[in-house]
PLY file of the C-alpha trace (Angstrom):
ply
format ascii 1.0
element vertex 390
property float x
property float y
property float z
element edge 389
property int vertex1
property int vertex2
end_header
34.75 -38.95 -70.51
35.66 -37.09 -67.38
39.13 -38.22 -66.23
40.62 -37.56 -62.87
44.24 -38.48 -62.40
45.54 -39.22 -58.92
49.05 -38.01 -59.84
48.33 -34.51 -61.26
49.92 -32.35 -60.21
52.92 -32.69 -60.23
53.06 -35.38 -62.93
53.61 -33.62 -66.29
52.75 -36.59 -68.48
49.33 -35.61 -69.75
49.21 -31.85 -70.11
45.78 -31.89 -71.85
44.17 -34.58 -69.80
40.42 -34.27 -70.17
40.45 -32.10 -73.27
37.67 -33.23 -75.65
39.72 -33.17 -78.91
43.27 -33.27 -80.21
45.56 -30.24 -79.73
44.01 -27.26 -81.43
47.38 -25.88 -82.46
48.27 -29.11 -84.21
44.89 -29.32 -86.06
45.21 -25.62 -87.10
48.70 -26.19 -88.54
47.53 -29.36 -90.37
44.41 -27.74 -91.79
46.52 -24.77 -92.94
48.81 -27.28 -94.84
45.76 -28.76 -96.42
44.42 -25.41 -97.62
47.82 -24.35 -98.93
47.81 -27.47 -101.17
44.01 -27.28 -101.95
43.18 -30.64 -100.65
40.35 -31.97 -98.43
40.24 -31.20 -94.75
42.23 -33.91 -92.87
40.21 -36.67 -91.22
40.97 -37.36 -87.52
41.23 -40.89 -86.13
41.04 -41.28 -82.40
41.36 -44.30 -79.97
41.04 -45.07 -76.38
41.83 -42.23 -73.84
42.89 -44.59 -70.99
44.97 -47.88 -70.64
46.39 -47.41 -74.25
50.01 -47.36 -73.43
51.54 -50.84 -74.07
55.09 -49.48 -73.70
56.62 -47.29 -71.03
60.03 -46.15 -69.88
60.04 -45.07 -66.21
62.70 -43.55 -63.94
63.42 -45.24 -60.64
64.54 -43.00 -57.82
63.80 -42.39 -54.13
64.96 -44.10 -51.02
65.92 -47.74 -50.55
62.85 -48.31 -48.26
60.44 -46.38 -50.57
61.39 -46.44 -54.25
59.58 -44.11 -56.68
58.80 -45.23 -60.24
57.46 -42.68 -62.68
58.49 -39.69 -64.69
60.54 -36.60 -63.92
58.96 -33.32 -62.88
59.62 -30.78 -65.62
63.18 -29.50 -65.59
64.25 -31.65 -62.66
65.57 -35.17 -61.71
62.72 -35.48 -59.11
60.55 -38.42 -59.98
56.83 -38.32 -59.63
55.67 -41.69 -58.39
52.70 -42.94 -60.72
51.56 -46.25 -59.41
48.02 -45.81 -60.74
48.60 -44.10 -64.03
45.41 -43.91 -66.07
47.09 -44.11 -69.51
49.22 -47.20 -68.81
48.13 -50.67 -69.69
47.25 -52.11 -66.18
50.14 -54.58 -66.51
52.58 -51.73 -66.72
51.38 -50.52 -63.31
51.54 -54.06 -62.01
55.26 -54.43 -63.05
56.12 -51.07 -61.22
54.55 -52.24 -58.10
56.27 -55.65 -58.16
59.59 -54.08 -58.95
59.31 -51.83 -55.97
58.57 -54.76 -53.70
61.42 -56.78 -55.14
63.82 -53.79 -54.63
62.74 -53.47 -51.01
62.98 -57.17 -50.43
66.46 -57.59 -51.79
68.04 -54.19 -50.77
68.42 -52.98 -54.41
68.87 -49.24 -54.08
67.37 -46.65 -56.43
69.80 -44.50 -58.48
70.87 -41.09 -57.40
71.77 -38.54 -60.14
73.78 -36.27 -57.99
75.94 -39.02 -56.31
75.95 -41.23 -59.43
75.29 -44.15 -57.01
72.55 -46.68 -56.49
71.69 -49.65 -58.57
68.28 -49.32 -60.39
68.00 -46.43 -62.85
65.13 -47.13 -65.03
62.52 -49.78 -66.07
61.10 -50.42 -69.55
57.86 -52.37 -69.82
56.33 -53.69 -73.06
53.08 -55.53 -73.00
52.62 -58.25 -75.62
49.04 -58.13 -76.59
48.54 -61.76 -77.77
49.77 -63.23 -74.44
49.01 -60.36 -72.07
52.53 -60.58 -70.67
55.26 -58.03 -70.06
58.79 -57.83 -71.40
60.59 -56.08 -68.57
64.04 -54.37 -68.88
65.61 -53.20 -65.67
68.36 -50.66 -66.28
71.11 -50.72 -63.61
74.12 -48.66 -62.88
76.69 -51.33 -63.80
78.49 -52.78 -66.69
77.81 -56.40 -65.57
74.83 -57.79 -63.74
77.13 -58.58 -60.67
74.79 -57.43 -58.01
71.45 -57.78 -59.78
70.83 -61.60 -59.55
68.69 -61.45 -56.41
66.62 -58.63 -57.67
65.84 -60.53 -60.88
64.99 -63.77 -59.02
62.51 -61.84 -56.86
60.89 -60.02 -59.79
60.54 -63.17 -61.89
58.85 -64.93 -58.97
56.47 -62.01 -58.18
55.33 -61.55 -61.76
54.99 -65.23 -62.47
52.75 -65.89 -65.54
52.42 -62.20 -66.15
56.10 -62.09 -67.33
57.14 -62.50 -70.88
60.80 -61.94 -70.30
63.17 -60.15 -67.93
66.17 -58.32 -69.26
69.21 -56.71 -67.48
70.52 -53.59 -69.16
73.71 -51.92 -68.02
74.06 -48.17 -68.18
77.02 -47.15 -65.86
77.58 -43.72 -67.61
76.81 -40.52 -65.93
74.38 -39.36 -68.60
70.62 -38.90 -69.20
70.45 -41.69 -71.72
67.89 -44.30 -70.52
69.07 -47.56 -72.04
72.78 -48.46 -71.87
74.79 -50.57 -74.36
74.71 -53.82 -72.49
71.73 -56.28 -72.57
71.43 -59.79 -71.06
68.39 -62.01 -71.11
67.73 -63.22 -67.64
64.45 -65.06 -68.27
62.03 -65.80 -71.00
61.86 -65.09 -74.81
64.19 -62.88 -76.85
61.50 -60.63 -78.50
57.99 -59.59 -78.19
55.76 -60.75 -81.01
52.92 -58.72 -82.42
50.59 -59.27 -85.29
50.45 -56.13 -87.33
49.00 -55.65 -90.77
48.76 -59.46 -91.14
52.45 -60.00 -90.44
54.44 -61.27 -87.50
56.46 -58.35 -86.16
59.18 -58.69 -83.51
60.44 -56.33 -80.88
63.78 -57.02 -79.11
64.17 -54.91 -75.94
66.30 -52.20 -77.64
64.17 -51.66 -80.71
61.90 -48.67 -81.13
58.14 -49.42 -80.84
54.94 -47.43 -80.63
53.42 -46.87 -77.22
49.72 -46.82 -78.43
49.67 -50.07 -80.35
45.98 -50.28 -81.04
45.95 -46.86 -82.77
49.25 -47.63 -84.51
47.44 -50.50 -86.08
45.16 -48.01 -87.66
48.06 -46.09 -89.03
49.34 -49.28 -90.66
45.87 -50.08 -92.01
45.33 -46.62 -93.52
48.94 -46.76 -95.00
48.32 -50.21 -96.58
45.02 -49.01 -98.15
47.05 -46.61 -100.24
49.59 -48.98 -101.65
48.53 -50.56 -105.03
48.97 -54.24 -105.48
52.09 -55.35 -107.28
54.23 -52.20 -106.46
57.90 -52.15 -106.04
58.07 -50.77 -102.48
60.89 -49.07 -100.63
60.49 -48.39 -96.90
62.94 -46.02 -95.42
63.51 -45.68 -91.57
61.62 -49.04 -91.36
62.27 -49.93 -87.80
61.43 -53.58 -87.12
59.13 -53.47 -90.18
55.60 -52.93 -88.62
54.37 -51.23 -91.85
56.18 -52.95 -94.64
56.09 -56.64 -93.52
52.39 -56.87 -94.03
52.77 -55.49 -97.57
55.21 -58.13 -98.85
52.55 -60.59 -100.00
50.85 -57.94 -102.23
54.05 -56.39 -103.57
56.32 -57.21 -106.32
59.46 -56.46 -104.23
60.06 -54.73 -100.91
63.29 -53.06 -99.93
63.67 -52.17 -96.25
66.19 -49.67 -94.84
67.07 -49.27 -91.17
69.97 -48.15 -89.09
69.46 -49.29 -85.49
71.12 -52.65 -84.68
68.27 -53.69 -82.32
65.61 -52.76 -84.85
67.40 -54.72 -87.55
67.49 -57.65 -85.23
63.71 -57.42 -85.08
63.38 -56.90 -88.70
65.42 -59.98 -89.53
63.08 -62.03 -87.29
60.07 -60.67 -89.06
61.48 -61.44 -92.55
62.47 -64.93 -91.34
58.83 -65.49 -90.25
57.54 -64.98 -93.78
56.95 -67.84 -96.13
59.91 -68.82 -98.25
58.45 -67.45 -101.48
57.78 -64.07 -99.81
61.21 -63.89 -98.36
62.59 -63.94 -101.95
60.92 -60.64 -102.56
62.53 -58.90 -99.59
65.95 -57.10 -99.50
67.29 -55.14 -96.47
69.63 -52.07 -96.86
71.40 -51.62 -93.49
72.64 -48.30 -92.44
71.30 -44.63 -92.53
68.52 -43.70 -94.96
71.10 -41.96 -97.03
72.63 -45.47 -97.77
69.34 -46.44 -99.61
68.96 -43.24 -101.71
70.06 -45.20 -104.84
67.03 -47.38 -104.38
64.55 -44.50 -104.87
64.70 -44.54 -108.63
63.51 -48.17 -108.81
60.51 -47.83 -106.43
56.88 -47.25 -107.43
55.84 -46.54 -103.78
58.03 -45.28 -101.02
57.08 -45.26 -97.26
59.04 -43.15 -94.90
58.61 -43.13 -91.06
61.44 -40.87 -89.94
62.28 -39.91 -86.38
60.89 -36.57 -85.01
63.57 -34.59 -86.70
62.16 -35.54 -90.14
63.86 -36.65 -93.33
67.59 -36.43 -94.01
68.31 -33.70 -96.47
69.85 -36.10 -98.96
66.61 -38.11 -98.81
64.47 -35.18 -99.31
66.50 -33.97 -102.31
66.48 -37.50 -103.97
62.73 -37.87 -103.50
62.16 -34.42 -105.04
64.39 -35.09 -107.98
63.26 -38.67 -108.60
59.64 -38.71 -107.38
57.94 -42.08 -107.03
54.43 -42.65 -108.14
53.48 -42.39 -104.47
55.18 -41.37 -101.29
53.55 -42.20 -97.95
55.03 -40.16 -95.17
54.19 -41.29 -91.55
55.10 -38.34 -89.23
55.54 -38.11 -85.52
56.98 -34.62 -85.61
54.64 -32.03 -87.01
57.09 -29.18 -87.44
59.44 -31.38 -89.56
56.53 -32.67 -91.65
55.70 -29.07 -92.51
59.29 -28.38 -93.43
59.68 -31.54 -95.41
56.27 -31.09 -97.27
57.44 -27.65 -98.38
60.79 -29.08 -99.67
59.12 -32.07 -101.31
56.55 -30.02 -103.21
58.73 -27.06 -104.00
59.70 -28.25 -107.52
56.15 -29.60 -108.24
57.37 -33.05 -108.94
55.40 -34.30 -105.91
52.03 -33.05 -104.99
50.39 -33.42 -101.45
47.07 -35.07 -102.05
45.83 -36.29 -98.65
46.33 -35.99 -94.90
44.99 -38.22 -92.17
45.60 -37.32 -88.53
45.88 -39.84 -85.70
45.51 -38.97 -82.00
48.35 -41.41 -81.17
49.34 -39.38 -78.14
46.17 -38.60 -76.22
46.28 -35.71 -73.66
49.39 -34.23 -75.27
50.15 -31.58 -77.93
51.46 -34.27 -80.33
49.79 -36.09 -83.19
50.74 -38.60 -85.82
50.07 -37.70 -89.44
49.91 -39.75 -92.63
50.74 -37.58 -95.58
50.21 -38.84 -99.19
52.25 -37.31 -101.90
51.76 -38.37 -105.57
54.29 -38.06 -108.33
53.64 -35.53 -111.06
52.58 -38.15 -113.55
49.87 -39.29 -111.18
49.14 -36.26 -109.04
45.88 -35.56 -110.97
44.78 -39.10 -110.89
41.97 -40.17 -108.43
43.21 -41.38 -105.04
42.21 -44.80 -103.91
38.79 -44.98 -102.24
39.01 -43.82 -98.60
38.28 -46.47 -95.92
34.99 -45.86 -94.20
34.83 -43.57 -91.25
35.72 -45.21 -87.96
0 1
1 2
2 3
3 4
4 5
5 6
6 7
7 8
8 9
9 10
10 11
11 12
12 13
13 14
14 15
15 16
16 17
17 18
18 19
19 20
20 21
21 22
22 23
23 24
24 25
25 26
26 27
27 28
28 29
29 30
30 31
31 32
32 33
33 34
34 35
35 36
36 37
37 38
38 39
39 40
40 41
41 42
42 43
43 44
44 45
45 46
46 47
47 48
48 49
49 50
50 51
51 52
52 53
53 54
54 55
55 56
56 57
57 58
58 59
59 60
60 61
61 62
62 63
63 64
64 65
65 66
66 67
67 68
68 69
69 70
70 71
71 72
72 73
73 74
74 75
75 76
76 77
77 78
78 79
79 80
80 81
81 82
82 83
83 84
84 85
85 86
86 87
87 88
88 89
89 90
90 91
91 92
92 93
93 94
94 95
95 96
96 97
97 98
98 99
99 100
100 101
101 102
102 103
103 104
104 105
105 106
106 107
107 108
108 109
109 110
110 111
111 112
112 113
113 114
114 115
115 116
116 117
117 118
118 119
119 120
120 121
121 122
122 123
123 124
124 125
125 126
126 127
127 128
128 129
129 130
130 131
131 132
132 133
133 134
134 135
135 136
136 137
137 138
138 139
139 140
140 141
141 142
142 143
143 144
144 145
145 146
146 147
147 148
148 149
149 150
150 151
151 152
152 153
153 154
154 155
155 156
156 157
157 158
158 159
159 160
160 161
161 162
162 163
163 164
164 165
165 166
166 167
167 168
168 169
169 170
170 171
171 172
172 173
173 174
174 175
175 176
176 177
177 178
178 179
179 180
180 181
181 182
182 183
183 184
184 185
185 186
186 187
187 188
188 189
189 190
190 191
191 192
192 193
193 194
194 195
195 196
196 197
197 198
198 199
199 200
200 201
201 202
202 203
203 204
204 205
205 206
206 207
207 208
208 209
209 210
210 211
211 212
212 213
213 214
214 215
215 216
216 217
217 218
218 219
219 220
220 221
221 222
222 223
223 224
224 225
225 226
226 227
227 228
228 229
229 230
230 231
231 232
232 233
233 234
234 235
235 236
236 237
237 238
238 239
239 240
240 241
241 242
242 243
243 244
244 245
245 246
246 247
247 248
248 249
249 250
250 251
251 252
252 253
253 254
254 255
255 256
256 257
257 258
258 259
259 260
260 261
261 262
262 263
263 264
264 265
265 266
266 267
267 268
268 269
269 270
270 271
271 272
272 273
273 274
274 275
275 276
276 277
277 278
278 279
279 280
280 281
281 282
282 283
283 284
284 285
285 286
286 287
287 288
288 289
289 290
290 291
291 292
292 293
293 294
294 295
295 296
296 297
297 298
298 299
299 300
300 301
301 302
302 303
303 304
304 305
305 306
306 307
307 308
308 309
309 310
310 311
311 312
312 313
313 314
314 315
315 316
316 317
317 318
318 319
319 320
320 321
321 322
322 323
323 324
324 325
325 326
326 327
327 328
328 329
329 330
330 331
331 332
332 333
333 334
334 335
335 336
336 337
337 338
338 339
339 340
340 341
341 342
342 343
343 344
344 345
345 346
346 347
347 348
348 349
349 350
350 351
351 352
352 353
353 354
354 355
355 356
356 357
357 358
358 359
359 360
360 361
361 362
362 363
363 364
364 365
365 366
366 367
367 368
368 369
369 370
370 371
371 372
372 373
373 374
374 375
375 376
376 377
377 378
378 379
379 380
380 381
381 382
382 383
383 384
384 385
385 386
386 387
387 388
388 389
């Protein structure tokens, strides 16, 4: 597909736009990892190249009469306006357009970094697939929504049936953090609901969620295919539970671990949506992953989906010293995966047996990787049949 973006340059969001494959440097590093461990060449799973982003966080800058909504030029606080972004779900672009119109109509001013003045700093948009509606978070430069009521009234009216919910978020600090600590529901439902891996999964506005949901579904499907029925499952860095919730019905027990308060709120909703019999199999360990290290010895299968920096050192050490039958590592940070793989396999208690690459971030240098590690007692056993090629 030949793609022509109306915002490049100067928009830096898709540095590899139009490239035919995933980033060569990433593939080379992953294939080298496979050769080092004498396993099959990794399979690459790709998805759509346009309109795949169901989630976006965009900066709001510019003048009161002509706001800009988009992303920063590299190394600056100058916003590139991207009203016709190719990779956004069309509803994300619609929300940006209606927010601009609402700001102009109500006199809501864009934020200025230098002066630390102005009202609207950022907007977060999350599209709920089952309803085709948008959860919209407007981040303002205030600790209470004292001057935002008119803006929200206008935005709710303009979006109409396209709106899932409207949230005020207060971020009055002079900092680069996007979301502030203060949330208030101004209209609609408290959480976006997705059906992932056969389970109902909930995303409050402050919880982490994948941008490319359709391909993230494939990550979940491939992960589920490698979990044997009846396993005692532990999921560290679980977020709102998009991987593990769909495994509860086939598992003996499932222990989730998560630190983020907002993600835990979503995870609690997902657990509550399970049938009563299934809820009895679930336990949640709240806090950092290090708080759940004691659960490792009792688990047959462990799933980890850490942030880009990778596993906590204490977790890596515990996995290497008390290896499960199977460790499924979902990675969004290739350098940390390479480091963690080296540490996990150094003592030969865990063996890397399979790698699957997902082009979860098209047009960039980044990839998502599913790495399968087997415990020493099972490392020579045959892996489950691979799903058919997409």
